[in-house]
C-alpha positions as CSV (number, residue, x, y, z in Angstrom):
1,M,0.0,0.0,0.0
2,K,2.9,2.3,0.8
3,Y,4.3,1.8,-2.7
4,L,0.9,2.6,-4.3
5,I,0.6,5.8,-2.4
6,T,4.1,6.8,-3.4
7,I,3.5,6.0,-7.1
8,M,0.2,8.0,-7.0
9,A,1.9,11.0,-5.4
10,V,4.7,10.9,-8.0
11,L,2.1,10.7,-10.9
12,L,0.2,13.6,-9.3
13,I,3.4,15.7,-9.1
14,L,4.3,14.8,-12.8
15,L,0.8,15.9,-13.9
16,L,1.1,19.2,-12.0
17,V,4.5,19.8,-13.4
18,S,3.3,19.1,-17.0
19,L,0.5,21.6,-16.3
20,W,2.9,24.4,-15.6
21,V,6.0,23.5,-17.7
22,G,6.4,22.6,-21.3
23,H,4.1,22.3,-24.3
24,G,0.4,22.8,-23.5
25,S,1.1,24.4,-20.2
26,Y,-0.7,27.5,-18.8
27,P,2.2,29.9,-19.6
28,A,2.4,28.6,-23.1
29,K,-1.4,29.1,-23.5
30,W,-1.1,32.6,-22.1
31,Q,1.7,33.4,-24.5
32,L,-0.4,32.1,-27.5
33,E,-3.4,34.2,-26.3
34,D,-1.2,37.3,-26.3
35,E,0.1,36.5,-29.8
36,I,-3.5,36.1,-31.0
37,K,-4.5,39.5,-29.6
38,A,-1.5,41.2,-31.2
39,M,-2.4,39.5,-34.6
40,Q,-6.0,40.6,-34.2
41,Q,-4.9,44.2,-33.7
42,Q,-2.6,44.0,-36.7
43,N,-5.4,42.6,-38.8
44,E,-7.7,45.4,-37.7
45,Q,-5.1,48.0,-38.7
46,Q,-4.7,46.3,-42.1
47,R,-8.5,46.2,-42.6
48,E,-8.6,50.0,-41.9
49,L,-5.7,50.6,-44.4
50,N,-7.5,48.4,-47.0
51,R,-10.7,50.4,-46.5
52,Q,-8.9,53.7,-47.0
53,I,-7.1,52.4,-50.1
54,R,-10.4,51.0,-51.5
55,A,-12.1,54.4,-50.9
56,E,-9.3,56.2,-52.7
57,L,-9.5,53.8,-55.6
58,E,-13.2,54.3,-55.9
59,D,-12.7,58.1,-55.9
60,A,-10.0,57.9,-58.5
61,Q,-12.2,55.6,-60.7
62,S,-15.3,57.7,-60.3
63,G,-14.0,61.0,-61.7
64,N,-11.3,63.6,-62.0
65,A,-12.2,65.5,-58.9
66,A,-10.2,63.2,-56.6
67,V,-7.2,63.3,-58.9
68,E,-7.3,67.1,-59.1
69,E,-7.6,67.4,-55.3
70,R,-4.6,65.1,-54.8
71,A,-2.5,67.0,-57.3
72,R,-3.3,70.3,-55.6
73,S,-2.7,69.1,-52.1
74,E,0.3,66.8,-52.6
75,L,2.0,68.2,-55.6
76,G,1.1,71.9,-55.3
77,M,-0.3,72.1,-58.8
78,I,-2.5,75.0,-59.9
79,R,-4.7,75.6,-62.9
80,N,-4.1,78.1,-65.7
81,R,-4.9,81.7,-64.8
82,E,-4.9,80.8,-61.0
83,T,-2.8,82.6,-58.5
84,F,-1.3,80.7,-55.6
85,Y,-1.2,82.4,-52.2
86,E,0.5,80.8,-49.3
87,V,-0.5,82.0,-45.9
88,I,2.1,81.5,-43.2
89,L,0.8,82.0,-39.6
90,D,3.2,83.0,-36.9
91,K,3.4,80.2,-34.3
92,K,4.2,82.5,-31.5
93,E,0.9,84.3,-31.7
94,E,-2.3,82.3,-31.7
95,S,-4.5,84.9,-33.3
96,P,-2.8,87.5,-35.5
97,R,-3.8,91.1,-34.6
98,A,-4.5,93.5,-37.5
99,V,-2.7,96.9,-37.1
100,L,-4.8,99.8,-38.3
101,P,-3.0,102.6,-40.3
102,S,-4.0,105.1,-37.6
103,E,-2.2,103.0,-34.9
104,N,1.5,103.3,-34.7
105,P,3.0,100.3,-32.8
106,S,6.1,102.2,-31.7
107,T,4.0,105.0,-30.0
108,S,1.4,102.8,-28.4
109,A,4.1,100.9,-26.5
110,T,5.4,104.0,-24.8
111,E,2.1,105.5,-23.8
C-alpha cells in the first residue's frame, strides 16, 4: 500500500509539473493568447488601411475631382490663370492682430 501511495503521489506531481511547464502548459497558453491579440490588432489595422485604399481607388475611378484634389494638395499644382497664395501664420501668436493705419505700434508701447 505504501508503494501505491508513493506512485500515485509521483504521478500527481508529474501531472502538475506538466500543467505548468512545457508544451500545452498554462504559460504557453497565455503566450499564445497574447500573440492572438496582437495579430487581431494588426489585422484590424490592415483592414482599416485596406478600407482607405479601397475608398481612394473608388474616388479615382469615379472622376477627375479626386485626382485634381490630390494633385493640388500633394504636388502643389494649380490651374491656368490661377494665382497661388501661401498664408504663413506666426506660431508665437495664436491669433494675428491687425494693425490699423492710424495706430503706430512704436508710439502705443510708450504710452
